[in-house]
N, C-alpha and C positions, 0 to 999 in steps of 0.2 A: 725685284719682281716687276715685270713690264705690265702696263695696264693700257688698254685702248683709250686714246683721248678722243673726245668728240670734237668735230670741227666746229667753227663758230656757227655755221648755218644749222648743223645738226643740233647744237646746244640751244640755239634760239627757238628751234622748232619744238624742243622738248622741255623748255624751261617752265612749264606750268602756266602758259598763257591760256586764258579761257577761250574755248571755242564758241562760235556763234550759237551752237545748240544749247549752251548753258544759260544763254540770255543774260538778263541784267543781274540776276541773283549772284552769279559768280563774280561779275564785275564789282558789285558792291562789296563782297567779301574781300576781294583783292584790294580795293581802295581802303577799306578799314585796316587791313593788315599793313599796308604801306604807311598809313598815318601813324600806326603804333610803333613802327620800326625806328630805332635810333639813327641819327646821323653819324657820319664818320669824318674825323679830322685826322689825316694821315701825314705825319711829319717825318721826313727823312733828312738826316744830317750826314754829309759825305765825309768819309775817312776819319770819323770820330772814334777814338779808342776809349779806354776806360779812364782817361784823365778828366773826369767830371767829379764834382764834389761828392755826389751821392754814391759813387763807386770807389772813391778814395784812391784813384790811380796815381795822382801826383799832388803833393802838398801845396803847390802854388796855384792850383786851378781856381778860377773865379767863375762859377756857373750858377748863379742864384735862380735863374728861371728854369733851367732843366731840373735843378734840385727841387724846386717847389712843385713842379709837375710830378716828379717821382714821389713826392710825399703825399700826393692826393690819391694814388692808386697803387699798382703793384710794380715794383722795380725788380726786374730779373737780373740778378747779380752774376749769373753764370750763363749768359746767352752768347751764342756763337753764330757765325755766318755759314752759309752753305758753300761759299767760295770766297777766298781773300782777294778779290778783285772786283771792281765796280760792275762791269758788264755781267759776268756770270752770277754774281751775288744778287743783283737786282732782277735778272731774268728768273732766278729761282724764287725770289720773294713774290714776284708779280704773276708767275704761272703756277707756283706750288710744285714744281718739278725739279728734281735734283740734277746737278751737272752730269753725274754718271748715267742718268737716263736720257738727258737731252743732247749730250755731246757739246754743250756750251761751257767751255772751260776757261776761255781767255777773253780779253777786252776786244779783240779784233774779230769776234764772232757775233753777228747780229742774231738775236734769238729767233727771229722770224725766218732765218735761213736754215734753221734746224728742221729736219724732217719730222721730228717729234713735236716741236712747238710751232710749226708753220701756221696751224689753224687753232692753236690753243686758245682757250677762253681765259683772258687775264682777270685778275682780281677786280678792277673797276668794270670790266665788261660783264662780269657775273652780277655785280650790283646794278648795272644799267639794265640787264635783263629782268631784274626784279623791281623795276620802277624807280630806281635812284637816278639822280642827275649827277654825273661824274665830271668834275672839272679839276684843273690843277695848274700849277706853275712851278718852275724850277726843275731841279734834277731829281727825277723819279726813276726813269730808265737811264741806262748809260747815255752820256751826252750825245754821241753821234748816232745813237740808235733809238730815236723816239718811236712811239707807237700810236699814231693818230687814231686808229680804231678803238683805242682804250678810253677815249674821252668824248664827252659832248662838247667841251670847249677847253682850250688851253691858252695860257698867256706867257709870252707875247704872241706865239702862234703854235700851231700843231707841230711845227718842225723846229722853230727857234724857241727853246724851252726856258731861256733866261736871258736878261739883258747882259751885255758884256760889262766887265769891270774896267774902271780906269786903271791904266798901267803907269808905274813910275818911270821916270827917266833914268838913264844910266844903268840899265840892266846888263848883267846880273848884279844885284845889290850885294850879294855875299862874296863877290870876287872870284868865285870858282869858274874857271873857263869852261865853255861848252857845256854848261849845266842845264840848258833847256829850262823847264819850269821848276826845277829843284832849286828854288830861290826863296828868299824871305827878306822882309824889310817894310817899314811904314810907307804908306802912300798918302800924299797931302790932299785928301778930299774929305768931305763929310760922309758919315755913314749912309746917308740917303742917296749918295751917288753910286753906291755899291750895288751890284746886281742882286745880291741876296736880300738886301733891305727893300729893294723894289719888288721882289717876289713877295716878301712879307707884307708890304703895303697892298699889293693886289689881293692877297688872301684875306687881309683885314677887310677890304671892300666886299669880298664875297660873304664874309660873316655878318657884315652890317646889312647888306642887301643880298641875301643868299639866292642861289638858284632854286628851282622848284624842289620842295621838300618831299621825301627825304633826300639828303644830299651826301655825296662822297667828295670831300675836298682834299686834294693832295697838295702838299707844300714841301718842295725839295730844296734844301740849302746846300750850296756848293762848298763853302768853307766848313771845316779846315782842310779841304783839298789844296794841294799845291797849285800855284805859288802862294806863299803866305804873305800876301800884300793886303793889309787892312789899315784903316786909318790910325794915325799915330796915337790917338787916345787909348787904343787897346794895347799897344806896346807899352805905353806909360803905366798901365795897370800891372805890368810885370817887369819891374826894373831889372836890368841886367845883373846887378850885384846881388839880387835875391834868387836868381835862377838855380835850381837844384837839378843836377843831371841824373839820368837813370843810373841805377846800380848795375854795373856791367862786369862780367868776368872776361878778362882778356884772352883766356884760353877756352872760351865757351864752345868753340867749334871743334875742339880736339877729339871729342867722342861722338861727333855727328857723322852719319853716313855721307858719302860723296853726293848722293842725290839731294840731301839737305844742304850741304855746303854750297852746291851750285845755285840754290835759291837765295842764299845770303849775298848781300851786296857789299861784303867787307872789302873787296878789292877796288871798288869804285866809290860808291857814296860814302861809306865810312872812312875810307882812306882820304878822300877829299875833304870831308868835314874836319878831320884831324889836321891835315896838312895846312889848311887855310884858317885854322883856329875858329871854327864856326859852330862848335857844338852848343855852347851856351846861347848864342844868337839864334840858332835853329830851334832850340827848345822854347826860347822867348817867342819866336815867330809862331810856333804851333800853339802855345798857350794864348797868345794874342788873338789868333784866328778862332780858337775855341770860344773865347770871351765875346768876340764879335758875333759868332753864330748863336751863342746863348742870348744875346740881346735881340737878335732876329726872332728867335723862338719866343722870347718874352713878349714881343709886340703882338704876335699871333695869339698867344694864350690870353693876354689882356683883352684882346678884342672878343675872343670867345666868352670870357667872363662877363663882358658887358652886354653880350647879345642875349636874345631870348632863348637860345638853343643850348646854353651851357649845361642844363640838367638833362638833356636828351641827346648828347653827342659823345660817342666813344672817341677817345683820343689815343692814338698810338704814335709813339716816337721811337724811331729806330735809326741806327747807323749801319751802313752796309758791310762793315768789317772793322778791324782794328788798325793799328799803325805802329810800326817800330821807329824809335828814335835812338838807335844805337844798341838796344838789347839784342843779344846774339850777334853783335857786330853788324847788324842789319838795319836798313832804313826802308821806309815805305811799307807796303803790305806784301802780297805775293810770296807768302811762306805759310808754313803749317805749325808755327809756334804760337804760344798764348797771346802775345801782343798783336799778332796779325788776325787771329780768329775771334778774339773776344770783342764784343760790341755792346752797344746800348740797346735796351729794349724796355720800354715803359708802356703800360696799358692802364688807362683810366676809363672804366666802364660804369657809368652811373647805374646804381641799383644792383651792381654785381661786386665791384671791387670796393674795398674799404681803405681809408687813408692809412698811410704808413706801411703798406704791405711790402715785404721783401721776400723774394723767392730765390733760393739757392739751387734749384733744380737745373740740370744741364739742358737747356732748351735751344731751339734753333730758329733763325729768321724764317725758315720755310714753314714754320708753324703759324705764321701770321695769317695767311690766307684762310685756312680752316677755322682759325679762332674768330676772325671777323664775321665769317658767314654764320658761325654758331651764335655769336653774340647778337647778330641782327636777324636771326630767324630765317635765313635764306636756305634754299635747297642745297643739300650736301652734294659734294663732287667726289665720288669714290676714287678718281684717279689722282687726287692730291696726295703727295708723299709726306706731308707734314701731319701733325697731330694737333687738334684743338687744345689750347691751353686753358680752356674754361674751368676744368677742375682746379687748376692752380690759381686762377683768379678768384674762385670761390673760397679756396683755402690754400694759401701759399705753402703750407707745410705738407700738402698731400704727397704721398710717396710717388716717385717718378724714377723708374729704373732704366729708361732708354737713354743711352749716351747721345751726345750731339755730334753730328757728322759734318766735317768740312773737307772739301775736295779742291786741290789745286793742280790742274793738269790731269790728263788721263792716267788713271791708275794710282794717283797719289792721294791718300786719304788719312785724316786724323780724327780720332774719336776722343771726346772729352766727357768724362763722368764727373761725379762730385769730387772724387779724389784723384783720378788718374787722367793722363793724356797718353794715348797710344797712337803712333803714326806708322803706317806702312807705305813705303814708296813703291812705284811701279816695278822696280828691280828686286823687290822682296826685302830690302833693308828696312830697319825698324828704329824707332825711338820710343822710349817709355819713361814717363816722369811721374813721380809721386808728389802731388801738390800738397799733401799733408806735411811733408818734411822738406820739400824743394819747390816752393811756389815760383821761383824764378827759372825753373827748368834748366838747371846747370849740370845735373848728373843724369846721363842717359843710362837707364837700367836694362835696356832691351837685351844686352848680351849676358845678363846674369841669369843662370838657370833657375834660381829661386823664384823668378817671376814669370816662368813659363805658363803657369796656370792663369795668371792675370792676363797675359797676352792672348791665350786661347779663348778666354772669356770674351774679349773684345772682338775676336775674329768673326763671330757670328753676326756682328752688326755691320761688317763691311759690305759694300755693294756686291751682289752676286755676279754682275758683269759691268763692264765699263764701255759705254757707247763710244763709237768712233767719233773723232772730232768733226763737228759741223763745219761748213765752209768758212774760211777765213778771208778777211779783206787784206789786201796788201797795203803797205804804208802810203803809197801814192793815192790810192782810193780813199783812205781815211782822211788824208789831208785835204783832198778835193771836197769830200763831204763836209768837213769842218768849215771850209771857206764858204760853201754854199749855205750853211746853216748859221753863219755869222758867229762861229765859235772861235775864240782867240787861239791862234796857233802858238805852240810853244817856242 
């Protein structure tokens, strides 16, 4: 269902700013309301799947800091992304609008080039309109598509969103030719020389001497995004002889429609990983990168704990999507199976959440925007397509019947409920998995007439229409933009 979006100018004009006719009384009420509003610490971790301790996705994970953050509030165990790619997922989080509405389906589409999102009021802009100071550092939007109007300040700059990482010599370290940034191995530097740790240090400084209160501080960590180059200490935490590979069915693609098989990188990435004997080393690199990101998260959480704002700051930690490491014979994201859509979502809201909360409801990252404005008492935005998770924060066992929708490319949608995953591709082909009996999604039930009723039940939740693709940037333009922004070229 389409809804008219207010432009930024229209929104600012109607955001409840007191007119001169209301004199000082209204101003005083607004100041009092602002003073009572909680701050927000908004932490994004790139490409982090469910291989964290609190979600139990891999037995070799070492993530004490993310785990302790999860223990303080509500951990959403069945959270999914709006899109399994950095750009469209983050565009959906930050605007509250689904890909099927915006037409932003892929990483080469800047969300501000979408006719629907060109003048959209982003999450931090909405907070700024209500008196918050919004600052940040690191990867919040897709790297080559920053959004300066969303911030009062950003570090290192409004267009260079994170310092570059030191790169090891002799790349590719995994020996796979023409592998671009699909590579892994230790780098001989201290953690403090890594871009993510410098982002963490800057955010720590903001928490020690924060901007004007109330504040919205965004902190975006790049790892475990490729390449998995992190200091050797984190590789040593995961010895190669202890690495456990994902459980994989070698015939997993046999009952997958052609549209799904085309998404799998079994002919390229998976074939190369096997050919060059890199599967264990790749898993080691991913686990090492997760542990490094966890240490960055811990530094920020420790600083919040030491600050005077710990009892009045909502903390949200999320990852933009999941990641495959051989499951479905696939690597990376860019697919509509569980490993690609399942992500991290943790909310700690003082005075609302209670320690140890675990919620199994099928929620979506697009729910973050309405949830935060609900928690902070900001004006509602009826055009948002997510739903506030406040009822689940109050009581994680609250009934929740809405399945979580993920879209990858125009017309390709997957719905996840508590028990089922139903996927329909643009050509009408389908997949259906029963997670009660088949948590690894090995048996596609879509062709079995016994499950027609189940499929029909999901059909009502599919988008009623699919927006045309918003404009795309060609590869040359993207590389030029990366160079201008001091982003490392693959």
